[in-house]
C-alpha positions in Angstrom: -23.5 64.9 -26.6 -27.2 65.0 -26.1 -29.4 66.9 -23.7 -32.5 65.1 -22.7 -35.0 64.8 -19.9 -33.6 62.9 -16.9 -34.6 59.4 -16.0 -34.6 57.6 -12.7 -31.4 55.8 -13.6 -29.6 59.2 -14.0 -30.2 60.1 -10.3 -26.9 58.9 -8.8 -24.9 60.8 -11.4 -27.1 63.9 -11.0 -26.8 63.8 -7.2 -23.0 63.5 -7.4 -22.7 66.5 -9.9 -25.1 68.6 -7.9 -23.3 67.8 -4.6 -20.0 68.7 -6.2 -21.3 72.3 -6.9 -22.8 72.5 -3.4 -19.6 71.4 -1.8 -17.6 74.0 -3.9 -19.7 76.6 -2.1 -19.2 79.3 -4.7 -22.4 79.1 -6.9 -25.4 77.4 -5.3 -27.2 78.7 -2.3 -27.8 75.2 -0.9 -25.4 74.1 1.9 -26.7 70.5 2.5 -25.8 67.8 0.1 -28.4 65.6 -1.4 -28.7 61.9 -0.7 -30.5 59.3 -2.7 -33.8 60.0 -1.0 -33.6 63.8 -0.9 -32.1 63.9 -4.3 -34.9 61.8 -5.9 -37.5 64.1 -4.2 -35.7 67.3 -5.2 -35.3 66.4 -8.9 -38.9 65.0 -9.1 -40.3 68.3 -7.6 -38.9 70.4 -10.5 -41.0 71.4 -13.5 -38.3 69.8 -15.7 -34.8 68.4 -15.3 -32.5 68.0 -18.2 -29.2 66.1 -18.4 -26.3 66.3 -20.7 -25.2 62.9 -21.7 -22.0 61.9 -23.4 -21.2 58.3 -24.4 -23.7 57.1 -21.9 -22.4 59.2 -19.0 -24.3 62.1 -17.4 -21.9 65.1 -17.5 -24.2 67.9 -16.5 -27.8 68.8 -15.6 -30.2 71.6 -15.0 -33.4 72.1 -13.0 -36.3 74.3 -14.1 -39.2 75.5 -11.9 -41.4 78.5 -11.3 -39.6 81.4 -9.6 -42.8 82.4 -7.9 -46.5 81.7 -7.7 -49.8 83.3 -8.9 -49.4 86.5 -10.8 -45.7 85.9 -11.0 -46.0 82.2 -11.9 -45.1 82.9 -15.6 -41.5 83.6 -14.5 -39.3 80.6 -14.1 -35.9 80.0 -12.5 -33.2 77.5 -13.4 -29.9 76.1 -12.1 -27.1 74.4 -14.0 -24.4 72.0 -12.9 -21.5 70.5 -14.9 -19.1 67.8 -13.6 -15.8 69.3 -12.7 -14.2 66.7 -15.0 -16.0 68.1 -18.0 -16.0 71.9 -17.5 -14.8 74.2 -20.3 -16.4 72.1 -23.0 -19.5 74.3 -23.6 -21.8 71.8 -21.9 -23.3 74.7 -19.9 -24.3 76.5 -23.1 -26.1 73.3 -24.4 -27.9 73.0 -21.0 -29.0 76.7 -21.0 -30.2 76.5 -24.6 -32.2 73.3 -23.9 -33.6 74.9 -20.8 -34.8 78.0 -22.8 -36.6 75.7 -25.2 -38.3 73.7 -22.4 -39.2 76.8 -20.5 -41.1 78.1 -23.6 -42.7 74.7 -24.1 -43.9 74.7 -20.5 -45.5 78.2 -21.0 -43.1 80.3 -19.0 -42.6 83.9 -20.4 -39.5 84.9 -18.5 -36.4 83.0 -17.2 -34.9 84.8 -14.2 -31.7 84.0 -12.3 -31.9 85.4 -8.8 -28.4 85.0 -7.6 -25.6 84.7 -10.1 -22.4 85.3 -8.1 -20.5 88.3 -9.5 -17.2 86.4 -9.6 -18.8 83.6 -11.7 -17.4 85.2 -14.8 -17.9 82.1 -17.1 -21.6 81.8 -16.3 -22.1 85.6 -16.6 -20.4 85.8 -20.0 -22.5 82.8 -21.2 -25.8 84.4 -20.1 -24.9 87.7 -21.6 -23.9 86.1 -24.9 -27.2 84.3 -25.0 -29.2 87.5 -24.5 -29.8 87.6 -20.8 -30.0 91.1 -19.2 -28.4 91.9 -15.9 -30.9 93.7 -13.6 -28.3 95.2 -11.2 -26.2 94.1 -8.3 -27.1 93.0 -4.9 -24.2 93.9 -2.6 -22.9 91.0 -0.5 -25.9 88.8 -1.4 -24.0 85.5 -1.4 -22.1 84.0 1.4 -19.1 82.0 0.0 -18.0 78.7 1.6 -15.1 80.5 3.3 -17.5 82.9 4.9 -16.9 86.1 3.0 -19.7 87.8 1.0 -19.8 88.5 -2.7 -22.2 90.5 -4.8 -24.9 88.7 -6.8 -26.2 89.8 -10.2 -29.8 88.9 -11.1 -30.4 88.2 -14.8 -33.5 87.7 -16.9 -34.5 86.9 -20.5 -37.9 87.1 -22.2 -38.9 83.8 -23.7 
């Protein structure tokens, strides 16, 4: 498996994987799925997008972009998505590790996650194992697909 910068020909697979996570309604704040036009615009607007590729198939991706502007523009944010058919194979760890390298390369000083859902145990364990620090808990900060609210846990790591 390799992690590399995305190419235009990856967009359909990226959109499908992204939309799968959006449709699950338990991790990403977005509610509207991407189509070919909005997906191409969305991924092109990021500072960097990486894809995990295995045997010529995109199995996961990440987006990396500033978390804020101006005096806080040195802080970046990222999101990760892995195909449901490929979860549990440490693809997320490869994506996060590549993202950390690219964030440093792009000159960011801190990577911050604003809204890790508290019940997303696998992601939280991964982040903590890689050295991310939890900043606290925001009570009922995320509305799940079924309408109930769950706590979110912001994380950060110095790059």
